[in-house]
C-alpha positions, 0 to 999 in steps of 0.5 A: 300883184303889187309886189311884181309890179315893183320888181318888174319896175326895178328890174326895167329901171335898171336895164335902161340906167345901164343900157350903155354897158358893152354887154347890155341886153337882155338874158330871158329863158324857161328852168325846168327841173325838180324840188325836194322838201330837205328838213324843218328847223327850230329859230336856232337851226336845230333840225327837227324830226321829218313827220314825211318821207318827201319825194322830188315834185316838179319846178318850173321858172320863168326867167329875166336878167341882165349882166352888169359891171363885168361880173354881176347879173340883176334878175327877177323870176316867176316861179311854179314849184310843186312839194310832195311826200308821203307816210304810211306810219302816221306820227304828227305833233299836230294830232290832238293839238290842231283843229283838223287833227284832232282825232288820231291819224293811222291811216297812209296820207300824203301832201301836195303843196304848190308854190307859185312866186316871183324872185328877185336875185343878185348874181356874181359871175367869177370870169369878166363877161368880156372873156364870154366869147368862147362857145361851150366855156363852162362859167361857174356863178353864185346867186341869193335873193328873196322873193315871195310864194303864195301856197295852194297846199293839200294834206289828205289820205293817200287813197282818197278822192282829190277833193277830200282833205284832212286840210289844206289852205287856198283849195276845196273846202279850205280855200278861203284861207290864201296864204303867202309868205317870204322866201329866200335862197343861195343858189350855185351854177354853171352857165353855158354858151352854146352860141353867141346867143344861146345859153344852157344853165344848170344850177342847185338852189337852196331855198328858205321858207320862214313859215311852217307849212312847207309840208301841209302840218304845223309842227308842235314842241310836245313838251307844252302838251296836248292840252293848249292849242299853242299859235306861237309854234306855227312861226318858230319852225322854218323850211328848206327845201332844194330844187335843181333846174336847167335852163335855156336862154336867150341873150339879145346881145352879143358878148364879145363883140359890142361897141364900147363907150369910146368907140371900140369893139371888145377882142375876142379871147385867144385860144390860148390866152388863158383867160 
């Protein structure tokens, strides 16, 4: 909660500090889409074998942002992302090491991970905001940011009842294990103004987690052997997952028609101006 308050406060302060910009105003909306784990990596970015067949799962976020300095955007979101996968041929490096997997697993298993948290981002638009006047014009952008996610993870047999888990965090018999970790991301997308207030965003984001638990199973180095439970390996694997989202937004100010600091109004771009 303290992270949420700090980030939202920073955004509000920035909004008031830059309120005189010709395109001042807030952009608020919702994103819906899908997410999927890509892979897991070592610290030197070596890809390790996937232990699951990762599947697409829903992703949702509420976003608040503001345009500044004619090319940039700052903002925050509150996100809820689901990740899932399964395997019918279990072969886990954690078998015989992790306390929940001391005995071999041979039946089909699945994982379900829920990530709830917040991101803070900075975006860049390749065209000046003063030129965002014609509806249906495509405006490409890139973003980068960081945040945090709280995990609710379930690892179970595919045919098992929902409350029968092999292992988990923040749920069921494993409710006492809470997990919140940092998150970093880059994204690219296209913004389209349907009107002077209504916006459609399409984006794809690559998310980086510095903790080995996106698929609810820790990975271990087979060279260590099964005689030692090595806690270090929990932190040596990073996870990557992708989100594809489409969002609908409302912009509280009309771009291209606001009074500037000199008391004049921005003029709309002419149809054949090339801007």
